[in-house]
N, CA, C and O atoms as a printed pandas DataFrame, in Angstrom:
     atom_number atom_name residue_name chain_id  residue_number  x_coord  y_coord  z_coord
0              1         N          MET        A               1   21.252   13.939  -11.615
1              2        CA          MET        A               1   20.371   15.206  -11.030
2              3         C          MET        A               1   21.338   16.341  -10.733
3              4         O          MET        A               1   21.122   17.480  -11.148
4              5         N          LYS        A               2   22.364   16.033  -10.038
5              6        CA          LYS        A               2   23.308   17.063   -9.476
6              7         C          LYS        A               2   23.939   17.828  -10.708
7              8         O          LYS        A               2   24.218   19.020  -10.573
8              9         N          ASP        A               3   24.155   17.227  -11.816
9             10        CA          ASP        A               3   24.864   17.735  -12.906
10            11         C          ASP        A               3   23.776   18.327  -13.990
11            12         O          ASP        A               3   24.094   18.727  -15.109
12            13         N          GLY        A               4   22.509   18.313  -13.493
13            14        CA          GLY        A               4   21.526   18.999  -14.209
14            15         C          GLY        A               4   21.098   18.151  -15.323
15            16         O          GLY        A               4   20.456   18.763  -16.177
16            17         N          ARG        A               5   21.288   16.870  -15.545
17            18        CA          ARG        A               5   20.833   16.040  -16.462
18            19         C          ARG        A               5   19.527   15.530  -16.000
19            20         O          ARG        A               5   19.429   15.183  -14.823
20            21         N          PRO        A               6   18.382   15.434  -16.897
21            22        CA          PRO        A               6   17.066   14.876  -16.469
22            23         C          PRO        A               6   17.350   13.529  -16.221
23            24         O          PRO        A               6   18.269   12.921  -16.769
24            25         N          LEU        A               7   16.434   12.963  -15.253
25            26        CA          LEU        A               7   16.246   11.560  -14.869
26            27         C          LEU        A               7   15.450   10.754  -15.902
27            28         O          LEU        A               7   14.407   11.205  -16.375
28            29         N          VAL        A               8   15.933    9.594  -16.239
29            30        CA          VAL        A               8   15.138    8.889  -17.203
30            31         C          VAL        A               8   14.588    7.587  -16.677
31            32         O          VAL        A               8   15.317    6.669  -16.300
32            33         N          PHE        A               9   13.348    7.549  -16.668
33            34        CA          PHE        A               9   12.874    6.204  -16.325
34            35         C          PHE        A               9   12.019    5.379  -17.466
35            36         O          PHE        A               9   11.261    5.849  -18.314
36            37         N          LEU        A              10   12.370    4.011  -17.228
37            38        CA          LEU        A              10   11.562    3.309  -18.211
38            39         C          LEU        A              10   10.094    3.211  -17.957
39            40         O          LEU        A              10    9.678    3.291  -16.801
40            41         N          GLU        A              11    9.168    3.019  -19.108
41            42        CA          GLU        A              11    7.878    3.175  -18.985
42            43         C          GLU        A              11    7.548    2.100  -17.890
43            44         O          GLU        A              11    6.844    2.399  -16.925
44            45         N          SER        A              12    8.113    0.740  -18.073
45            46        CA          SER        A              12    7.699   -0.273  -17.149
46            47         C          SER        A              12    8.116    0.002  -15.560
47            48         O          SER        A              12    7.404   -0.509  -14.695
48            49         N          GLN        A              13    9.056    0.660  -15.241
49            50        CA          GLN        A              13    9.349    1.286  -13.867
50            51         C          GLN        A              13    8.359    2.178  -13.524
51            52         O          GLN        A              13    8.132    2.240  -12.316
52            53         N          VAL        A              14    7.623    2.977  -14.335
53            54        CA          VAL        A              14    6.730    4.023  -13.848
54            55         C          VAL        A              14    5.380    3.368  -13.609
55            56         O          VAL        A              14    4.580    3.716  -12.740
56            57         N          GLU        A              15    5.207    2.308  -14.546
57            58        CA          GLU        A              15    3.892    1.721  -14.470
58            59         C          GLU        A              15    3.970    0.787  -13.206
59            60         O          GLU        A              15    2.911    0.666  -12.589
60            61         N          GLN        A              16    4.953    0.178  -12.780
61            62        CA          GLN        A              16    5.052   -0.561  -11.565
62            63         C          GLN        A              16    4.782    0.149  -10.371
63            64         O          GLN        A              16    4.045   -0.309   -9.498
64            65         N          VAL        A              17    5.449    1.444  -10.278
65            66        CA          VAL        A              17    5.285    2.224   -9.061
66            67         C          VAL        A              17    3.915    2.860   -9.169
67            68         O          VAL        A              17    3.336    3.092   -8.107
68            69         N          ALA        A              18    3.319    3.173  -10.307
69            70        CA          ALA        A              18    1.860    3.699  -10.167
70            71         C          ALA        A              18    0.926    2.549   -9.922
71            72         O          ALA        A              18   -0.116    2.932   -9.391
72            73         N          LYS        A              19    0.985    1.093  -10.175
73            74        CA          LYS        A              19    0.208    0.275   -9.808
74            75         C          LYS        A              19    0.297    0.086   -8.344
75            76         O          LYS        A              19   -0.731   -0.158   -7.713
76            77         N          GLY        A              20    1.572    0.188   -7.687
77            78        CA          GLY        A              20    1.782    0.062   -6.248
78            79         C          GLY        A              20    0.978    1.143   -5.495
79            80         O          GLY        A              20    0.385    0.972   -4.430
80            81         N          ILE        A              21    1.048    2.277   -6.208
81            82        CA          ILE        A              21    0.167    3.403   -5.358
82            83         C          ILE        A              21   -1.129    3.329   -5.482
83            84         O          ILE        A              21   -1.865    3.631   -4.543
84            85         N          GLU        A              22   -1.625    2.890   -6.741
85            86        CA          GLU        A              22   -3.109    2.568   -6.903
86            87         C          GLU        A              22   -3.741    1.579   -5.816
87            88         O          GLU        A              22   -4.720    1.796   -5.102
88            89         N          LYS        A              23   -2.921    0.420   -5.874
89            90        CA          LYS        A              23   -3.443   -0.654   -4.822
90            91         C          LYS        A              23   -3.275   -0.148   -3.375
91            92         O          LYS        A              23   -4.052   -0.550   -2.509
92            93         N          GLN        A              24   -2.341    0.672   -3.102
93            94        CA          GLN        A              24   -2.337    0.883   -1.799
94            95         C          GLN        A              24   -3.419    2.124   -1.301
95            96         O          GLN        A              24   -3.707    2.302   -0.117
96            97         N          SER        A              25   -3.903    2.859   -2.315
97            98        CA          SER        A              25   -4.761    3.887   -2.122
98            99         C          SER        A              25   -5.957    3.047   -2.113
99           100         O          SER        A              25   -6.717    3.312   -1.182
100          101         N          TYR        A              26   -6.330    2.120   -2.883
101          102        CA          TYR        A              26   -7.622    1.436   -3.009
102          103         C          TYR        A              26   -7.679    0.687   -1.477
103          104         O          TYR        A              26   -8.701    0.810   -0.802
104          105         N          PHE        A              27   -6.732    0.049   -1.068
105          106        CA          PHE        A              27   -6.574   -0.560    0.213
106          107         C          PHE        A              27   -7.154    0.342    1.367
107          108         O          PHE        A              27   -8.079    0.093    2.141
108          109         N          LEU        A              28   -6.401    1.396    1.275
109          110        CA          LEU        A              28   -6.711    2.460    2.278
110          111         C          LEU        A              28   -8.192    3.136    2.410
111          112         O          LEU        A              28   -8.681    3.565    3.455
112          113         N          LEU        A              29   -8.782    3.136    1.142
113          114        CA          LEU        A              29   -9.994    3.682    1.056
114          115         C          LEU        A              29  -11.069    2.669    1.176
115          116         O          LEU        A              29  -12.224    3.051    1.367
116          117         N          ASN        A              30  -10.783    1.403    1.080
117          118        CA          ASN        A              30  -11.855    0.306    0.987
118          119         C          ASN        A              30  -11.714   -0.764    2.141
119          120         O          ASN        A              30  -12.634   -1.577    2.231
120          121         N          PHE        A              31  -10.708   -0.851    2.998
121          122        CA          PHE        A              31  -10.562   -1.758    4.049
122          123         C          PHE        A              31  -11.440   -1.514    5.062
123          124         O          PHE        A              31  -11.576   -0.371    5.500
124          125         N          THR        A              32  -12.115   -2.536    5.534
125          126        CA          THR        A              32  -13.080   -2.344    6.709
126          127         C          THR        A              32  -12.363   -2.981    7.992
127          128         O          THR        A              32  -12.276   -4.205    8.095
128          129         N          GLU        A              33  -11.860   -2.131    8.950
129          130        CA          GLU        A              33  -11.031   -2.570   10.103
130          131         C          GLU        A              33  -12.066   -3.599   10.921
131          132         O          GLU        A              33  -11.711   -4.694   11.358
132          133         N          LYS        A              34  -13.170   -3.142   11.025
133          134        CA          LYS        A              34  -14.262   -3.989   12.043
134          135         C          LYS        A              34  -14.117   -5.455   11.704
135          136         O          LYS        A              34  -13.803   -6.281   12.561
136          137         N          ASP        A              35  -14.339   -5.750   10.507
137          138        CA          ASP        A              35  -14.327   -7.320   10.044
138          139         C          ASP        A              35  -13.097   -7.608    9.272
139          140         O          ASP        A              35  -12.940   -8.748    8.835
140          141         N          GLN        A              36  -12.225   -6.707    9.063
141          142        CA          GLN        A              36  -10.957   -7.172    8.442
142          143         C          GLN        A              36  -11.195   -7.654    6.922
143          144         O          GLN        A              36  -10.511   -8.542    6.414
144          145         N          THR        A              37  -12.199   -7.003    6.268
145          146        CA          THR        A              37  -12.269   -7.473    4.973
146          147         C          THR        A              37  -12.226   -6.280    3.796
147          148         O          THR        A              37  -12.090   -5.128    4.208
148          149         N          ILE        A              38  -12.318   -6.467    2.565
149          150        CA          ILE        A              38  -12.106   -5.583    1.676
150          151         C          ILE        A              38  -12.684   -6.236    0.386
151          152         O          ILE        A              38  -12.648   -7.445    0.156
152          153         N          PRO        A              39  -13.221   -5.289   -0.424
153          154        CA          PRO        A              39  -13.837   -5.902   -1.665
154          155         C          PRO        A              39  -12.643   -5.974   -2.749
155          156         O          PRO        A              39  -11.834   -5.077   -2.987
156          157         N          CYS        A              40  -12.718   -7.235   -3.345
157          158        CA          CYS        A              40  -11.462   -7.430   -4.431
158          159         C          CYS        A              40  -11.579   -6.217   -5.416
159          160         O          CYS        A              40  -12.645   -5.693   -5.737
160          161         N          MET        A              41  -10.433   -5.874   -5.816
161          162        CA          MET        A              41  -10.335   -4.760   -6.762
162          163         C          MET        A              41  -10.708   -5.275   -8.132
163          164         O          MET        A              41  -10.949   -4.388   -8.952
164          165         N          LYS        A              42  -10.807   -6.537   -8.557
165          166        CA          LYS        A              42  -11.177   -6.892   -9.721
166          167         C          LYS        A              42  -12.572   -7.301   -9.806
167          168         O          LYS        A              42  -13.319   -6.823  -10.660
168          169         N          CYS        A              43  -13.012   -8.297   -8.826
169          170        CA          CYS        A              43  -14.385   -8.884   -9.017
170          171         C          CYS        A              43  -15.294   -8.284   -8.070
171          172         O          CYS        A              43  -16.481   -8.549   -8.258
172          173         N          GLY        A              44  -14.982   -7.471   -7.011
173          174        CA          GLY        A              44  -15.824   -6.974   -6.032
174          175         C          GLY        A              44  -16.250   -7.798   -4.927
175          176         O          GLY        A              44  -16.894   -7.306   -4.001
176          177         N          LYS        A              45  -15.926   -9.056   -4.959
177          178        CA          LYS        A              45  -16.312   -9.895   -3.855
178          179         C          LYS        A              45  -15.484   -9.722   -2.469
179          180         O          LYS        A              45  -14.263   -9.874   -2.432
180          181         N          ARG        A              46  -16.177   -9.426   -1.465
181          182        CA          ARG        A              46  -15.506   -9.211   -0.063
182          183         C          ARG        A              46  -14.521  -10.400    0.325
183          184         O          ARG        A              46  -14.853  -11.564    0.101
184          185         N          PHE        A              47  -13.416  -10.109    0.858
185          186        CA          PHE        A              47  -12.515  -11.301    1.300
186          187         C          PHE        A              47  -11.938  -10.901    2.544
187          188         O          PHE        A              47  -11.922   -9.702    2.821
188          189         N          ALA        A              48  -11.446  -11.774    3.355
189          190        CA          ALA        A              48  -10.805  -11.350    4.610
190          191         C          ALA        A              48   -9.361  -11.277    4.261
191          192         O          ALA        A              48   -8.799  -12.102    3.541
192          193         N          THR        A              49   -8.741  -10.160    4.856
193          194        CA          THR        A              49   -7.237  -10.030    4.761
194          195         C          THR        A              49   -6.887   -9.236    5.950
195          196         O          THR        A              49   -7.714   -9.044    6.842
196          197         N          ASP        A              50   -5.655   -8.754    5.995
197          198        CA          ASP        A              50   -5.336   -7.815    7.192
198          199         C          ASP        A              50   -4.580   -6.710    6.889
199          200         O          ASP        A              50   -4.027   -6.649    5.790
200          201         N          ASP        A              51   -4.457   -5.723    7.792
201          202        CA          ASP        A              51   -3.966   -4.579    7.213
202          203         C          ASP        A              51   -2.598   -4.351    7.179
203          204         O          ASP        A              51   -2.131   -3.264    6.839
204          205         N          GLU        A              52   -1.787   -5.501    7.577
205          206        CA          GLU        A              52   -0.189   -5.612    7.271
206          207         C          GLU        A              52   -0.053   -6.065    5.839
207          208         O          GLU        A              52    0.813   -5.550    5.131
208          209         N          LYS        A              53   -0.857   -6.998    5.374
209          210        CA          LYS        A              53   -0.392   -7.490    3.908
210          211         C          LYS        A              53   -0.978   -6.385    2.759
211          212         O          LYS        A              53   -0.454   -6.267    1.651
212          213         N          GLU        A              54   -2.019   -5.685    3.154
213          214        CA          GLU        A              54   -2.683   -4.822    2.191
214          215         C          GLU        A              54   -3.058   -5.407    0.857
215          216         O          GLU        A              54   -2.849   -4.754   -0.166
216          217         N          GLU        A              55   -3.620   -6.647    0.811
217          218        CA          GLU        A              55   -3.995   -7.385   -0.388
218          219         C          GLU        A              55   -5.144   -6.715   -0.883
219          220         O          GLU        A              55   -5.969   -6.185   -0.138
220          221         N          VAL        A              56   -5.219   -6.724   -2.144
221          222        CA          VAL        A              56   -6.457   -5.955   -2.727
222          223         C          VAL        A              56   -7.117   -6.947   -3.724
223          224         O          VAL        A              56   -8.182   -6.598   -4.234
224          225         N          LEU        A              57   -6.594   -8.120   -4.040
225          226        CA          LEU        A              57   -7.205   -9.116   -4.905
226          227         C          LEU        A              57   -7.683  -10.226   -3.895
227          228         O          LEU        A              57   -7.047  -10.518   -2.882
228          229         N          CYS        A              58   -8.858  -10.811   -4.272
229          230        CA          CYS        A              58   -9.186  -12.021   -3.655
230          231         C          CYS        A              58   -8.244  -13.184   -4.005
231          232         O          CYS        A              58   -7.385  -13.146   -4.886
232          233         N          PRO        A              59   -8.540  -14.307   -3.133
233          234        CA          PRO        A              59   -7.697  -15.425   -3.691
234          235         C          PRO        A              59   -7.829  -15.948   -4.979
235          236         O          PRO        A              59   -6.863  -16.428   -5.572
236          237         N          SER        A              60   -8.817  -15.899   -5.401
237          238        CA          SER        A              60   -9.430  -16.278   -6.866
238          239         C          SER        A              60   -8.537  -15.497   -7.916
239          240         O          SER        A              60   -7.632  -15.985   -8.593
240          241         N          CYS        A              61   -8.960  -14.233   -7.911
241          242        CA          CYS        A              61   -8.378  -13.373   -8.676
242          243         C          CYS        A              61   -6.714  -13.280   -8.593
243          244         O          CYS        A              61   -6.003  -13.291   -9.598
244          245         N          ALA        A              62   -6.295  -13.201   -7.450
245          246        CA          ALA        A              62   -4.824  -13.267   -7.287
246          247         C          ALA        A              62   -4.024  -14.713   -8.071
247          248         O          ALA        A              62   -2.869  -14.719   -8.496
248          249         N          LEU        A              63   -4.862  -15.710   -8.102
249          250        CA          LEU        A              63   -4.282  -16.914   -8.740
250          251         C          LEU        A              63   -4.127  -16.609  -10.377
251          252         O          LEU        A              63   -3.297  -17.130  -11.123
252          253         N          LYS        A              64   -5.048  -15.723  -10.702
253          254        CA          LYS        A              64   -5.346  -15.372  -12.216
254          255         C          LYS        A              64   -4.146  -14.523  -12.463
255          256         O          LYS        A              64   -3.747  -14.526  -13.628
256          257         N          GLU        A              65   -3.487  -13.795  -11.598
257          258        CA          GLU        A              65   -2.504  -12.764  -12.124
258          259         C          GLU        A              65   -1.219  -13.303  -12.546
259          260         O          GLU        A              65   -0.350  -12.552  -12.988
């Protein structure tokens, strides 16, 4: 950057960062603090989690990943 050369990123790197941002955004918009649940990002089933782990997939869907 300092020399004026453009930064080059692999598509896989950009995808990984984008997925992380998408998951974090989904968690922040859908987490219910009162009962510590969130609808699964894949199947929609509500499951218990906590705000420190920021999980967005229920245990069933997470196993399939």
